[in-house]
C-alpha positions, 0 to 999 in steps of 0.5 A: 681742554678736558671734558667731563661727563654730563649724565642727565635725565631731562624731563621736558614739560610744556606749560601754555596759556596763563604762564605765557610771556606774550600771546604767541610765546610758550613757556617750556620747562626742563628738569634733570638729575644733578650731575654728581661731579664735585667741581660742578658749577652749573648747567646751560640750556641751548636752543635753536629753531629748525633742524638745520640751524646751529646751536650758538654755544656763546649764548645759552637760553638759560644758565644756572646751578639749578636742575630745573629751568623755564624758557619762553619761545615763540614759534615752533620747531625748536630743538634743545640740548643741555650742557654741564660745566665745572668750576674751571668753565669746562663744558660737557658734551651735549645732552640728547636733543629734545624737540618742541613740539614733539610730533606725537604728544601722547604724554606731557613730557619727553624723557631722554638720557645721556649715558656716562662714558 
């Protein structure tokens, strides 16, 4: 299966309080630059809780054509990656990984880039 490039710049923003799904949940908002490939169909966001657990690539937390999404998580020590997919359902490699909560939150967002091959 041919893999195609995913070039993302992801902005990771946390929205707490009023927008929480439940008292112990936190809404996490993600945004990224659109992939310019002409056969792009959408993006998938995957999450896992804990460094040693594995991503379940059969069950994305979010899937859609938009370049922003919000997911609700409960607890801490979450890790996230994004993948782009094309009209043939071929997926890119993982983007860089972001962690929630970030160890030192100097700013309300964390940026990361995936270089194009």
